[in-house]
C-alpha positions in Angstrom: 64.3 74.2 136.6 61.5 76.2 135.1 58.9 74.3 132.9 59.4 76.9 130.0 62.6 78.8 129.8 63.2 81.3 127.0 66.2 83.5 126.3 65.5 84.8 123.1 66.4 88.4 122.5 64.9 90.3 119.3 66.0 93.4 117.7 62.9 95.0 115.9 63.0 98.0 113.5 60.1 99.6 111.8 59.5 103.1 110.0 56.7 105.5 109.7 54.5 105.1 106.6 56.5 106.2 103.4 59.3 106.9 105.8 58.1 110.4 106.5 60.3 112.2 108.8 57.7 113.3 111.4 58.9 111.8 114.7 60.2 115.0 116.1 62.7 114.8 119.1 60.3 115.9 121.9 57.4 113.9 120.6 59.5 110.9 119.9 60.7 110.7 123.5 57.0 110.9 124.7 56.2 108.2 122.3 59.0 106.0 123.7 57.9 106.5 127.2 54.2 105.5 126.2 55.5 102.4 124.4 57.6 101.5 127.5 54.6 101.8 129.8 52.3 99.9 127.3 54.9 97.1 127.1 54.9 96.7 130.8 51.0 96.6 130.8 51.2 93.9 128.3 53.9 91.9 129.7 56.3 92.7 126.9 60.0 92.6 128.2 61.0 95.8 126.3 64.7 96.3 127.1 65.5 99.5 125.1 63.7 101.6 122.7 65.1 104.5 120.4 65.0 106.1 116.9 65.1 109.0 114.6 62.6 110.9 112.7 61.6 108.0 110.4 62.0 104.7 112.3 62.4 103.3 115.6 64.5 100.4 117.1 63.6 98.1 120.0 65.4 95.3 121.9 63.2 93.0 123.8 63.2 89.5 125.3 60.6 87.1 124.1 58.6 85.0 126.8 57.8 81.3 125.8 54.3 82.2 125.4 54.9 85.2 123.0 55.4 85.4 119.4 57.4 88.3 117.7 54.7 89.0 115.1 52.0 89.6 117.9 54.3 91.9 120.0 55.2 94.0 117.1 51.4 94.2 115.9 50.5 95.2 119.4 52.9 97.9 119.8 52.5 99.3 116.3 48.8 99.2 116.7 48.5 100.8 120.0 51.2 103.5 119.3 49.5 104.5 116.0 46.3 104.8 118.1 47.9 106.9 120.8 49.7 109.2 118.5 46.3 110.0 116.5 44.6 110.6 119.8 47.1 112.6 121.5 49.5 114.3 119.0 48.4 116.9 116.6 49.8 116.1 113.1 48.9 117.5 109.9 47.9 114.0 108.6 46.7 110.6 110.3 49.8 108.8 111.6 50.7 105.4 110.3 53.4 103.0 110.5 54.8 101.4 107.4 53.5 98.0 106.8 56.0 95.3 107.8 59.0 95.4 110.1 62.6 94.1 110.4 63.4 91.6 113.2 66.6 89.9 114.1 67.7 87.6 116.8 70.3 88.7 119.1 72.8 86.3 120.8 73.6 86.8 124.5 77.1 88.3 123.6 75.7 90.9 121.3 73.2 92.3 123.8 75.5 95.1 125.0 76.5 96.2 121.6 72.9 96.2 120.3 71.8 98.2 123.3 74.6 100.7 122.4 73.5 100.8 118.7 70.0 101.3 119.5 70.8 104.0 122.3 73.1 106.1 119.8 70.6 106.2 116.8 70.9 109.9 116.4 74.8 109.7 116.1 74.6 106.8 114.0 72.2 108.3 111.4 74.4 111.2 110.9 76.5 108.9 108.9 74.2 106.4 107.4 70.5 106.6 106.0 67.8 104.2 107.2 67.8 102.6 103.7 71.5 102.0 103.6 71.3 100.6 107.2 68.8 98.0 106.3 71.0 97.0 103.2 73.9 96.6 105.6 72.1 94.4 107.9 70.6 92.4 105.3 73.8 91.8 103.5 75.4 90.7 106.8 72.7 88.1 107.0 73.2 86.7 103.6 77.1 86.5 104.2 
């Protein structure tokens, strides 16, 4: 048996600063590809990433030597730098301070993947703010 075994799945979500709807579709997919490549480079086990104009969702598996705050800090910081260096926007790009992160049980991996994959469809029916209220209400119940 390995010395350090970790099977901790996390679902993270964060938004653009002031929830500006600036992550256009073609730009968004370039960003997701960049984040995937960066995650591989940094040893972050990113399973899926997707989002809409004002926020993104990630599902990743935590290694024993990693902590969630550091992973999110790395991804947010480097992706902001990459956007400002490579994408022309009217203003400097920034992510909102903070994030949401939720543990995911093994039995919920597939539903969470589907949920993240279907973000565009999902947000035709529910806003980001209502989504967060729904998630936090489930956690309190």
